[in-house]
N, CA, C and O atoms as CSV, one atom per row, in Angstrom:
chain,resi,resn,atom,element,x,y,z
A,1,UNK,N,N,-80.915,-28.227,53.389
A,1,UNK,CA,C,-80.342,-29.205,54.314
A,1,UNK,C,C,-78.910,-29.520,53.886
A,1,UNK,O,O,-78.696,-29.768,52.699
A,2,UNK,N,N,-77.945,-29.526,54.751
A,2,UNK,CA,C,-76.548,-29.760,54.412
A,2,UNK,C,C,-76.359,-31.334,54.153
A,2,UNK,O,O,-77.245,-32.141,54.434
A,3,UNK,N,N,-75.193,-31.678,53.624
A,3,UNK,CA,C,-74.976,-33.125,53.352
A,3,UNK,C,C,-74.714,-33.980,54.606
A,3,UNK,O,O,-74.827,-35.205,54.562
A,4,UNK,N,N,-74.375,-33.345,55.679
A,4,UNK,CA,C,-74.171,-34.104,57.038
A,4,UNK,C,C,-75.684,-34.523,57.310
A,4,UNK,O,O,-76.003,-35.691,57.529
A,5,UNK,N,N,-76.507,-33.556,57.280
A,5,UNK,CA,C,-77.937,-33.937,57.668
A,5,UNK,C,C,-78.402,-34.888,56.593
A,5,UNK,O,O,-78.943,-35.899,57.039
A,6,UNK,N,N,-78.334,-34.816,55.537
A,6,UNK,CA,C,-78.791,-35.758,54.515
A,6,UNK,C,C,-78.187,-37.167,54.793
A,6,UNK,O,O,-78.932,-38.147,54.832
A,7,UNK,N,N,-76.973,-37.266,54.969
A,7,UNK,CA,C,-76.326,-38.628,55.508
A,7,UNK,C,C,-77.060,-39.098,56.864
A,7,UNK,O,O,-77.476,-40.243,57.042
A,8,UNK,N,N,-77.145,-38.168,57.683
A,8,UNK,CA,C,-77.708,-38.649,59.090
A,8,UNK,C,C,-79.083,-39.215,58.779
A,8,UNK,O,O,-79.313,-40.372,59.130
A,9,UNK,N,N,-80.101,-38.450,58.099
A,9,UNK,CA,C,-81.205,-38.838,57.849
A,9,UNK,C,C,-81.410,-40.270,56.957
A,9,UNK,O,O,-82.273,-41.091,57.265
A,10,UNK,N,N,-80.614,-40.425,55.961
A,10,UNK,CA,C,-80.506,-41.508,55.328
A,10,UNK,C,C,-80.209,-42.783,56.236
A,10,UNK,O,O,-80.916,-43.791,56.229
A,11,UNK,N,N,-79.064,-42.604,57.022
A,11,UNK,CA,C,-78.693,-43.735,57.871
A,11,UNK,C,C,-79.836,-43.935,58.915
A,11,UNK,O,O,-80.178,-45.087,59.181
A,12,UNK,N,N,-80.412,-42.934,59.485
A,12,UNK,CA,C,-81.475,-43.204,60.422
A,12,UNK,C,C,-82.680,-43.963,59.747
A,12,UNK,O,O,-83.187,-44.920,60.332
A,13,UNK,N,N,-83.100,-43.582,58.633
A,13,UNK,CA,C,-84.167,-44.284,57.807
A,13,UNK,C,C,-83.801,-45.725,57.591
A,13,UNK,O,O,-84.636,-46.618,57.733
A,14,UNK,N,N,-82.551,-45.954,57.247
A,14,UNK,CA,C,-82.068,-47.335,56.901
A,14,UNK,C,C,-82.062,-48.101,58.275
A,14,UNK,O,O,-82.490,-49.255,58.269
A,15,UNK,N,N,-81.662,-47.614,59.320
A,15,UNK,CA,C,-81.744,-48.324,60.671
A,15,UNK,C,C,-83.103,-48.528,61.108
A,15,UNK,O,O,-83.386,-49.562,61.714
A,16,UNK,N,N,-84.041,-47.578,60.844
A,16,UNK,CA,C,-85.381,-47.805,61.170
A,16,UNK,C,C,-86.001,-48.831,60.463
A,16,UNK,O,O,-86.765,-49.574,61.079
A,17,UNK,N,N,-85.793,-49.008,59.211
A,17,UNK,CA,C,-86.130,-50.056,58.398
A,17,UNK,C,C,-85.620,-51.382,58.688
A,17,UNK,O,O,-86.392,-52.341,58.667
A,18,UNK,N,N,-84.433,-51.519,58.946
A,18,UNK,CA,C,-83.852,-52.661,59.402
A,18,UNK,C,C,-84.354,-53.251,60.698
A,18,UNK,O,O,-84.517,-54.456,60.888
A,19,UNK,N,N,-84.593,-52.248,61.607
A,19,UNK,CA,C,-85.239,-52.632,63.060
A,19,UNK,C,C,-86.610,-53.074,62.858
A,19,UNK,O,O,-87.037,-53.997,63.551
A,20,UNK,N,N,-87.403,-52.475,61.917
A,20,UNK,CA,C,-88.856,-52.883,61.502
A,20,UNK,C,C,-88.945,-54.338,61.033
A,20,UNK,O,O,-89.734,-55.200,61.421
A,21,UNK,N,N,-87.957,-54.434,60.104
A,21,UNK,CA,C,-87.841,-55.934,59.476
A,21,UNK,C,C,-87.556,-56.871,60.591
A,21,UNK,O,O,-88.324,-57.819,60.747
A,22,UNK,N,N,-86.539,-56.717,61.385
A,22,UNK,CA,C,-86.164,-57.500,62.508
A,22,UNK,C,C,-87.526,-57.860,63.332
A,22,UNK,O,O,-87.873,-59.021,63.544
A,23,UNK,N,N,-88.196,-56.800,63.735
A,23,UNK,CA,C,-89.382,-57.060,64.519
A,23,UNK,C,C,-90.342,-57.903,63.816
A,23,UNK,O,O,-90.879,-58.849,64.393
A,24,UNK,N,N,-90.584,-57.611,62.604
A,24,UNK,CA,C,-91.576,-58.567,61.872
A,24,UNK,C,C,-91.060,-60.057,61.812
A,24,UNK,O,O,-91.831,-61.005,61.958
A,25,UNK,N,N,-89.770,-60.195,61.599
A,25,UNK,CA,C,-89.223,-61.644,61.644
A,25,UNK,C,C,-89.471,-62.175,62.863
A,25,UNK,O,O,-90.087,-63.240,62.893
A,26,UNK,N,N,-89.042,-61.545,64.126
A,26,UNK,CA,C,-89.362,-62.078,65.281
A,26,UNK,C,C,-90.796,-62.339,65.598
A,26,UNK,O,O,-91.139,-63.341,66.226
A,27,UNK,N,N,-91.702,-61.367,65.127
A,27,UNK,CA,C,-93.180,-61.728,65.332
A,27,UNK,C,C,-93.564,-62.977,64.555
A,27,UNK,O,O,-94.394,-63.770,65.001
A,28,UNK,N,N,-92.950,-63.145,63.384
A,28,UNK,CA,C,-93.330,-64.418,62.642
A,28,UNK,C,C,-92.827,-65.593,63.296
A,28,UNK,O,O,-93.529,-66.602,63.229
A,29,UNK,N,N,-91.643,-65.647,63.969
A,29,UNK,CA,C,-91.017,-66.739,64.668
A,29,UNK,C,C,-91.929,-66.943,65.804
A,29,UNK,O,O,-92.390,-68.077,65.929
A,30,UNK,N,N,-92.281,-66.004,66.688
A,30,UNK,CA,C,-93.138,-66.154,67.896
A,30,UNK,C,C,-94.349,-66.771,67.529
A,30,UNK,O,O,-94.726,-67.742,68.185
A,31,UNK,N,N,-95.085,-66.312,66.482
A,31,UNK,CA,C,-96.305,-66.838,65.967
A,31,UNK,C,C,-96.286,-68.314,65.686
A,31,UNK,O,O,-97.208,-69.050,66.039
A,32,UNK,N,N,-95.151,-68.758,65.004
A,32,UNK,CA,C,-95.044,-70.203,64.617
A,32,UNK,C,C,-94.821,-70.908,65.794
A,32,UNK,O,O,-95.410,-71.982,65.909
A,33,UNK,N,N,-94.009,-70.489,66.796
A,33,UNK,CA,C,-93.704,-71.327,67.852
A,33,UNK,C,C,-94.911,-71.275,68.882
A,33,UNK,O,O,-95.085,-72.225,69.646
A,34,UNK,N,N,-95.590,-70.371,68.898
A,34,UNK,CA,C,-96.958,-70.341,69.686
A,34,UNK,C,C,-97.951,-71.402,69.178
A,34,UNK,O,O,-98.622,-72.123,69.916
A,35,UNK,N,N,-97.967,-71.416,67.782
A,35,UNK,CA,C,-98.852,-72.299,67.154
A,35,UNK,C,C,-98.442,-73.823,67.360
A,35,UNK,O,O,-99.319,-74.679,67.478
A,36,UNK,N,N,-97.269,-74.099,67.396
A,36,UNK,CA,C,-96.706,-75.353,67.839
A,36,UNK,C,C,-97.104,-75.714,69.256
A,36,UNK,O,O,-97.591,-76.794,69.589
A,37,UNK,N,N,-96.824,-74.616,70.109
A,37,UNK,CA,C,-97.112,-74.921,71.663
A,37,UNK,C,C,-98.722,-75.146,71.698
A,37,UNK,O,O,-99.177,-76.015,72.442
A,38,UNK,N,N,-99.513,-74.414,70.948
A,38,UNK,CA,C,-100.922,-74.579,71.138
A,38,UNK,C,C,-101.373,-76.033,70.497
A,38,UNK,O,O,-102.316,-76.672,70.962
A,39,UNK,N,N,-100.631,-76.452,69.438
A,39,UNK,CA,C,-100.976,-77.872,68.915
A,39,UNK,C,C,-100.434,-78.862,70.042
A,39,UNK,O,O,-101.158,-79.808,70.354
A,40,UNK,N,N,-99.392,-78.721,70.574
A,40,UNK,CA,C,-98.894,-79.763,71.548
A,40,UNK,C,C,-99.727,-79.716,72.806
A,40,UNK,O,O,-99.817,-80.721,73.512
A,41,UNK,N,N,-100.361,-78.552,73.127
A,41,UNK,CA,C,-101.314,-78.482,74.331
A,41,UNK,C,C,-102.468,-79.502,74.226
A,41,UNK,O,O,-103.009,-79.984,75.222
A,42,UNK,N,N,-102.783,-79.778,73.049
A,42,UNK,CA,C,-103.982,-80.804,72.827
A,42,UNK,C,C,-103.463,-82.074,73.348
A,42,UNK,O,O,-104.292,-82.893,73.745
A,43,UNK,N,N,-102.269,-82.346,73.404
A,43,UNK,CA,C,-101.781,-83.572,73.980
A,43,UNK,C,C,-101.245,-83.489,75.457
A,43,UNK,O,O,-100.464,-84.336,75.891
A,44,UNK,N,N,-101.668,-82.502,76.158
A,44,UNK,CA,C,-101.173,-82.159,77.321
A,44,UNK,C,C,-101.300,-83.344,78.428
A,44,UNK,O,O,-100.436,-83.486,79.293
A,45,UNK,N,N,-102.271,-84.057,78.349
A,45,UNK,CA,C,-102.384,-85.301,79.174
A,45,UNK,C,C,-101.248,-86.332,78.910
A,45,UNK,O,O,-100.614,-86.849,79.830
A,46,UNK,N,N,-101.043,-86.583,77.667
A,46,UNK,CA,C,-99.997,-87.532,77.267
A,46,UNK,C,C,-98.576,-86.922,77.668
A,46,UNK,O,O,-97.689,-87.673,78.073
A,47,UNK,N,N,-98.385,-85.603,77.552
A,47,UNK,CA,C,-97.076,-85.028,77.955
A,47,UNK,C,C,-96.999,-85.196,79.427
A,47,UNK,O,O,-95.954,-85.691,79.850
A,48,UNK,N,N,-97.938,-84.865,80.303
A,48,UNK,CA,C,-97.929,-85.025,81.634
A,48,UNK,C,C,-97.554,-86.593,81.993
A,48,UNK,O,O,-96.664,-86.889,82.791
A,49,UNK,N,N,-98.277,-87.448,81.361
A,49,UNK,CA,C,-98.065,-88.888,81.663
A,49,UNK,C,C,-96.601,-89.257,81.524
A,49,UNK,O,O,-96.062,-90.009,82.336
A,50,UNK,N,N,-95.961,-88.729,80.498
A,50,UNK,CA,C,-94.558,-88.948,80.082
A,50,UNK,C,C,-93.563,-88.066,80.859
A,50,UNK,O,O,-92.356,-88.143,80.626
A,51,UNK,N,N,-94.075,-87.220,81.791
A,51,UNK,CA,C,-93.212,-86.224,82.514
A,51,UNK,C,C,-92.469,-85.312,81.540
A,51,UNK,O,O,-91.281,-85.019,81.675
A,52,UNK,N,N,-93.292,-84.865,80.503
A,52,UNK,CA,C,-92.611,-84.086,79.528
A,52,UNK,C,C,-93.321,-82.596,79.695
A,52,UNK,O,O,-94.516,-82.495,79.974
A,53,UNK,N,N,-92.486,-81.490,79.501
A,53,UNK,CA,C,-92.902,-80.268,79.724
A,53,UNK,C,C,-92.388,-79.506,78.465
A,53,UNK,O,O,-91.434,-79.917,77.804
A,54,UNK,N,N,-93.079,-78.374,78.176
A,54,UNK,CA,C,-92.631,-77.392,77.062
A,54,UNK,C,C,-92.335,-76.175,77.654
A,54,UNK,O,O,-93.038,-75.821,78.601
A,55,UNK,N,N,-91.354,-75.411,77.245
A,55,UNK,CA,C,-90.983,-74.084,77.773
A,55,UNK,C,C,-90.293,-73.302,76.726
A,55,UNK,O,O,-89.417,-73.813,76.029
A,56,UNK,N,N,-90.681,-72.046,76.599
A,56,UNK,CA,C,-90.050,-71.169,75.639
A,56,UNK,C,C,-88.831,-70.546,76.169
A,56,UNK,O,O,-88.980,-69.780,77.121
A,57,UNK,N,N,-87.724,-70.735,75.740
A,57,UNK,CA,C,-86.249,-70.402,76.193
A,57,UNK,C,C,-85.541,-69.685,74.951
A,57,UNK,O,O,-85.414,-70.299,73.891
A,58,UNK,N,N,-85.172,-68.625,75.073
A,58,UNK,CA,C,-84.251,-67.971,74.014
A,58,UNK,C,C,-84.566,-68.140,72.693
A,58,UNK,O,O,-83.742,-68.464,71.838
A,59,UNK,N,N,-85.794,-67.922,72.481
A,59,UNK,CA,C,-86.295,-67.990,71.025
A,59,UNK,C,C,-86.686,-69.389,70.485
A,59,UNK,O,O,-87.054,-69.558,69.323
A,60,UNK,N,N,-86.589,-70.343,71.366
A,60,UNK,CA,C,-86.951,-71.698,70.963
A,60,UNK,C,C,-87.928,-72.261,72.005
A,60,UNK,O,O,-88.023,-71.850,73.162
A,61,UNK,N,N,-88.674,-73.296,71.429
A,61,UNK,CA,C,-89.466,-74.145,72.287
A,61,UNK,C,C,-88.847,-75.387,72.562
A,61,UNK,O,O,-88.539,-76.176,71.668
A,62,UNK,N,N,-88.633,-75.610,73.887
A,62,UNK,CA,C,-87.833,-76.738,74.650
A,62,UNK,C,C,-88.654,-77.664,75.180
A,62,UNK,O,O,-89.509,-77.381,76.020
A,63,UNK,N,N,-88.427,-78.985,74.669
A,63,UNK,CA,C,-89.217,-80.115,75.183
A,63,UNK,C,C,-88.312,-80.682,76.298
A,63,UNK,O,O,-87.140,-80.918,76.005
A,64,UNK,N,N,-88.737,-80.913,77.503
A,64,UNK,CA,C,-87.915,-81.458,78.587
A,64,UNK,C,C,-88.699,-82.730,79.246
A,64,UNK,O,O,-89.924,-82.812,79.343
A,65,UNK,N,N,-87.850,-83.603,79.634
A,65,UNK,CA,C,-88.382,-84.703,80.496
A,65,UNK,C,C,-87.790,-84.372,81.887
A,65,UNK,O,O,-86.572,-84.263,82.033
A,66,UNK,N,N,-88.644,-84.215,82.887
A,66,UNK,CA,C,-88.248,-83.700,84.217
A,66,UNK,C,C,-87.422,-82.463,84.006
A,66,UNK,O,O,-87.921,-81.457,83.501
A,67,UNK,N,N,-86.223,-82.520,84.369
A,67,UNK,CA,C,-85.283,-81.278,84.105
A,67,UNK,C,C,-84.289,-81.407,82.980
A,67,UNK,O,O,-83.481,-80.507,82.752
A,68,UNK,N,N,-84.339,-82.506,82.281
A,68,UNK,CA,C,-83.462,-82.653,81.238
A,68,UNK,C,C,-83.981,-82.262,79.833
A,68,UNK,O,O,-84.876,-82.921,79.304
A,69,UNK,N,N,-83.434,-81.219,79.247
A,69,UNK,CA,C,-83.906,-80.880,77.928
A,69,UNK,C,C,-83.701,-82.040,76.927
A,69,UNK,O,O,-82.633,-82.652,76.950
A,70,UNK,N,N,-84.620,-82.353,76.098
A,70,UNK,CA,C,-84.574,-83.374,75.018
A,70,UNK,C,C,-84.400,-82.793,73.587
A,70,UNK,O,O,-83.601,-83.238,72.763
A,71,UNK,N,N,-85.256,-81.729,73.386
A,71,UNK,CA,C,-85.235,-81.105,72.118
A,71,UNK,C,C,-85.586,-79.677,72.056
A,71,UNK,O,O,-86.395,-79.235,72.872
A,72,UNK,N,N,-85.020,-78.861,71.106
A,72,UNK,CA,C,-85.422,-77.552,71.050
A,72,UNK,C,C,-85.927,-77.335,69.700
A,72,UNK,O,O,-85.357,-77.947,68.797
A,73,UNK,N,N,-86.964,-76.516,69.390
A,73,UNK,CA,C,-87.510,-76.281,68.109
A,73,UNK,C,C,-87.456,-74.787,67.928
A,73,UNK,O,O,-87.866,-73.997,68.779
A,74,UNK,N,N,-86.918,-74.436,66.754
A,74,UNK,CA,C,-86.769,-73.035,66.270
A,74,UNK,C,C,-87.575,-73.097,65.044
A,74,UNK,O,O,-87.929,-74.176,64.571
A,75,UNK,N,N,-87.898,-71.870,64.476
A,75,UNK,CA,C,-88.617,-71.682,63.234
A,75,UNK,C,C,-87.798,-70.647,62.271
A,75,UNK,O,O,-87.468,-69.525,62.657
A,76,UNK,N,N,-87.542,-71.105,61.115
A,76,UNK,CA,C,-86.871,-70.382,60.173
A,76,UNK,C,C,-87.817,-69.645,59.278
A,76,UNK,O,O,-88.311,-70.286,58.350
A,77,UNK,N,N,-88.122,-68.441,59.423
A,77,UNK,CA,C,-89.190,-67.751,58.601
A,77,UNK,C,C,-88.788,-67.610,57.105
A,77,UNK,O,O,-89.668,-67.453,56.259
A,78,UNK,N,N,-87.489,-67.663,56.769
A,78,UNK,CA,C,-87.075,-67.622,55.316
A,78,UNK,C,C,-87.431,-68.963,54.652
A,78,UNK,O,O,-87.926,-68.997,53.526
A,79,UNK,N,N,-87.176,-70.033,55.349
A,79,UNK,CA,C,-87.375,-71.462,54.645
A,79,UNK,C,C,-88.939,-71.861,55.081
A,79,UNK,O,O,-89.477,-72.827,54.541
A,80,UNK,N,N,-89.577,-71.135,55.999
A,80,UNK,CA,C,-90.901,-71.462,56.485
A,80,UNK,C,C,-90.936,-72.872,56.981
A,80,UNK,O,O,-91.838,-73.648,56.664
A,81,UNK,N,N,-89.890,-73.207,57.803
A,81,UNK,CA,C,-89.846,-74.500,58.370
A,81,UNK,C,C,-89.409,-74.526,59.691
A,81,UNK,O,O,-88.653,-73.652,60.115
A,82,UNK,N,N,-89.902,-75.653,60.543
A,82,UNK,CA,C,-89.384,-75.702,61.937
A,82,UNK,C,C,-88.141,-76.522,62.000
A,82,UNK,O,O,-88.020,-77.556,61.343
A,83,UNK,N,N,-87.283,-76.090,62.737
A,83,UNK,CA,C,-86.023,-76.998,62.772
A,83,UNK,C,C,-85.998,-77.493,64.284
A,83,UNK,O,O,-86.100,-76.754,65.264
A,84,UNK,N,N,-85.840,-78.890,64.300
A,84,UNK,CA,C,-85.857,-79.572,65.484
A,84,UNK,C,C,-84.437,-80.010,65.855
A,84,UNK,O,O,-83.752,-80.733,65.132
A,85,UNK,N,N,-84.051,-79.521,67.026
A,85,UNK,CA,C,-82.643,-79.757,67.467
A,85,UNK,C,C,-82.606,-80.889,68.580
A,85,UNK,O,O,-82.803,-80.526,69.740
A,86,UNK,N,N,-82.400,-82.052,68.356
A,86,UNK,CA,C,-82.343,-83.238,69.193
A,86,UNK,C,C,-81.152,-83.138,70.119
A,86,UNK,O,O,-80.025,-83.106,69.625
A,87,UNK,N,N,-81.331,-83.086,71.466
A,87,UNK,CA,C,-80.131,-83.101,72.300
A,87,UNK,C,C,-79.761,-84.475,72.862
A,87,UNK,O,O,-78.753,-84.575,73.562
A,88,UNK,N,N,-80.499,-85.505,72.602
A,88,UNK,CA,C,-80.220,-86.797,73.222
A,88,UNK,C,C,-80.138,-87.930,72.105
A,88,UNK,O,O,-80.659,-89.036,72.243
A,89,UNK,N,N,-79.464,-87.547,71.047
A,89,UNK,CA,C,-79.455,-88.572,69.912
A,89,UNK,C,C,-78.380,-89.462,70.110
A,89,UNK,O,O,-77.258,-89.021,70.359
A,90,UNK,N,N,-78.624,-90.766,70.019
A,90,UNK,CA,C,-77.561,-91.696,70.070
A,90,UNK,C,C,-77.171,-92.282,68.666
A,90,UNK,O,O,-76.040,-92.741,68.503
A,91,UNK,N,N,-78.041,-92.272,67.708
A,91,UNK,CA,C,-77.900,-92.646,66.333
A,91,UNK,C,C,-78.565,-91.620,65.411
A,91,UNK,O,O,-79.625,-91.049,65.669
A,92,UNK,N,N,-77.810,-91.445,64.283
A,92,UNK,CA,C,-78.338,-90.570,63.246
A,92,UNK,C,C,-78.041,-89.140,63.455
A,92,UNK,O,O,-77.177,-88.776,64.252
A,93,UNK,N,N,-78.753,-88.318,62.743
A,93,UNK,CA,C,-78.674,-86.834,62.763
A,93,UNK,C,C,-79.402,-86.410,64.045
A,93,UNK,O,O,-80.358,-87.015,64.531
A,94,UNK,N,N,-78.771,-85.173,64.588
A,94,UNK,CA,C,-79.308,-84.544,65.799
A,94,UNK,C,C,-80.169,-83.353,65.283
A,94,UNK,O,O,-80.557,-82.535,66.117
A,95,UNK,N,N,-80.486,-83.199,64.019
A,95,UNK,CA,C,-81.305,-82.221,63.533
A,95,UNK,C,C,-82.360,-82.719,62.578
A,95,UNK,O,O,-82.086,-83.638,61.807
A,96,UNK,N,N,-83.511,-82.179,62.591
A,96,UNK,CA,C,-84.489,-82.711,61.679
A,96,UNK,C,C,-85.251,-81.266,61.303
A,96,UNK,O,O,-85.037,-80.208,61.894
A,97,UNK,N,N,-86.099,-81.436,60.295
A,97,UNK,CA,C,-86.957,-80.341,59.759
A,97,UNK,C,C,-88.429,-80.752,59.571
A,97,UNK,O,O,-88.744,-81.881,59.195
A,98,UNK,N,N,-89.259,-79.838,59.834
A,98,UNK,CA,C,-90.729,-80.072,59.480
A,98,UNK,C,C,-91.330,-78.738,58.867
A,98,UNK,O,O,-91.084,-77.590,59.237
A,99,UNK,N,N,-92.144,-79.136,57.880
A,99,UNK,CA,C,-92.602,-78.035,56.945
A,99,UNK,C,C,-93.937,-77.428,57.708
A,99,UNK,O,O,-94.290,-76.282,57.428
A,100,UNK,N,N,-94.595,-78.122,58.568
A,100,UNK,CA,C,-95.664,-77.455,59.211
A,100,UNK,C,C,-95.808,-77.878,60.685
A,100,UNK,O,O,-95.021,-78.656,61.222
A,101,UNK,N,N,-96.823,-77.339,61.280
A,101,UNK,CA,C,-97.046,-77.555,62.803
A,101,UNK,C,C,-97.322,-79.128,63.059
A,101,UNK,O,O,-96.677,-79.763,63.893
A,102,UNK,N,N,-98.240,-79.638,62.343
A,102,UNK,CA,C,-98.577,-81.063,62.668
A,102,UNK,C,C,-97.360,-82.002,62.497
A,102,UNK,O,O,-97.077,-82.883,63.308
A,103,UNK,N,N,-96.627,-81.720,61.305
A,103,UNK,CA,C,-95.470,-82.588,61.128
A,103,UNK,C,C,-94.472,-82.424,62.227
A,103,UNK,O,O,-93.816,-83.378,62.647
A,104,UNK,N,N,-94.358,-81.170,62.704
A,104,UNK,CA,C,-93.253,-80.938,63.815
A,104,UNK,C,C,-93.828,-81.710,64.925
A,104,UNK,O,O,-93.108,-82.572,65.429
A,105,UNK,N,N,-95.095,-81.522,65.414
A,105,UNK,CA,C,-95.466,-82.197,66.595
A,105,UNK,C,C,-95.358,-83.649,66.486
A,105,UNK,O,O,-95.013,-84.272,67.490
A,106,UNK,N,N,-95.630,-84.328,65.299
A,106,UNK,CA,C,-95.423,-85.709,65.236
A,106,UNK,C,C,-94.096,-86.169,65.326
A,106,UNK,O,O,-93.827,-87.207,65.930
A,107,UNK,N,N,-93.165,-85.404,64.716
A,107,UNK,CA,C,-91.742,-85.773,64.890
A,107,UNK,C,C,-91.221,-85.726,66.339
A,107,UNK,O,O,-90.452,-86.560,66.817
A,108,UNK,N,N,-91.754,-84.594,67.021
A,108,UNK,CA,C,-91.332,-84.541,68.439
A,108,UNK,C,C,-91.888,-85.626,69.136
A,108,UNK,O,O,-91.166,-86.137,69.992
A,109,UNK,N,N,-93.075,-86.118,68.949
A,109,UNK,CA,C,-93.617,-87.325,69.544
A,109,UNK,C,C,-92.741,-88.533,69.354
A,109,UNK,O,O,-92.408,-89.269,70.283
A,110,UNK,N,N,-92.398,-88.691,68.133
A,110,UNK,CA,C,-91.652,-90.019,67.822
A,110,UNK,C,C,-90.256,-89.929,68.340
A,110,UNK,O,O,-89.679,-90.945,68.729
A,111,UNK,N,N,-89.659,-88.689,68.363
A,111,UNK,CA,C,-88.244,-88.546,68.952
A,111,UNK,C,C,-88.437,-88.799,70.528
A,111,UNK,O,O,-87.625,-89.492,71.141
A,112,UNK,N,N,-89.450,-88.258,71.104
A,112,UNK,CA,C,-89.462,-88.307,72.681
A,112,UNK,C,C,-89.772,-89.792,72.928
A,112,UNK,O,O,-89.377,-90.248,74.001
A,113,UNK,N,N,-90.404,-90.585,72.111
A,113,UNK,CA,C,-90.584,-91.980,72.432
A,113,UNK,C,C,-89.240,-92.703,72.173
A,113,UNK,O,O,-88.902,-93.609,72.935
A,114,UNK,N,N,-88.450,-92.336,71.117
A,114,UNK,CA,C,-87.229,-92.950,70.900
A,114,UNK,C,C,-86.154,-92.820,71.950
A,114,UNK,O,O,-85.199,-93.592,72.036
A,115,UNK,N,N,-86.391,-91.705,72.805
A,115,UNK,CA,C,-85.300,-91.531,73.973
A,115,UNK,C,C,-85.941,-91.880,75.240
A,115,UNK,O,O,-85.385,-91.560,76.290
A,116,UNK,N,N,-86.995,-92.469,75.246
A,116,UNK,CA,C,-87.836,-92.844,76.470
A,116,UNK,C,C,-86.991,-93.799,77.309
A,116,UNK,O,O,-86.508,-94.786,76.754
A,117,UNK,N,N,-86.781,-93.582,78.578
A,117,UNK,CA,C,-85.904,-94.351,79.439
A,117,UNK,C,C,-86.698,-95.213,80.251
A,117,UNK,O,O,-86.159,-95.964,81.064
């Protein structure tokens, strides 16, 4: 095998390894966000009463009231933490972090109450 072919094969192997790692990372993110969605579905009656909906959009779970997005949640697999991006903050930080599903669901509930109109 010549040097060209050797370089080609090394580059292909590196690209395949990077793609496989990217897919594993995306799967961890999807699993975490699905777990959050499942946890929040236990409160589906409360969400409906408050006219709140959940929708997966562009790699995040978005909490909406009617058509207005209130917050988006992403998952950072490196930090193993949920990142809550608050869209309707009037005081304080517009970002929050939760270490597990239950903490994230509770923080979303508290935030949704704080912006209740």
